[in-house]
C-alpha angles and dihedrals in degrees: 000000000000120000129192121212133177141188143127136285126203125205112239098173133022129175122169126183126184118220103176135025119180128161092345095307112117126200117199146157123230131194118204136179122193143180119227128209130177121036089002116047112191148055137292142199126200139171115207132195107213137191115202112199128211091251092059097258122123137198125201146178130192147144120251123201108204115195121189142056138326108187107312094338121098130192138075139286137183127233130190108230121199127170155135135232152137137214091292101049142351131197131193133192121214131207118181111231114235116244094010099108134099138201118001090348095069108127096028115149130179152090141246142139149216141232136204127193128194112271095030120114091204142037124241116227139187128193128189111197146160138183 
């Protein structure tokens, strides 16, 4: 049976480094660590590859390892995170990777996403999952 959970995540570490700039388009990698509260209780780490466009928009893709607890299950799982944004708002879409979970979370499947809006110190997420 599918369940949907939600909550917030707060960035605790961010490091971004550009590696190519050509004609106003910047390629970079970013490393981020976050703390989750709500339906997911735990921490995450991700490394993104980002493309920053001339108009101020950006696209990104990365893999997030989330370690913690969902309900009474504890372990870790990996999601593919893809998205688009700008300085006003950013949205990401999650897809849980099959066979990339540990502990009580082995077998988890699902998808979700997150959004951030300027002025917020956290991102809001939702995740629909099943085992």
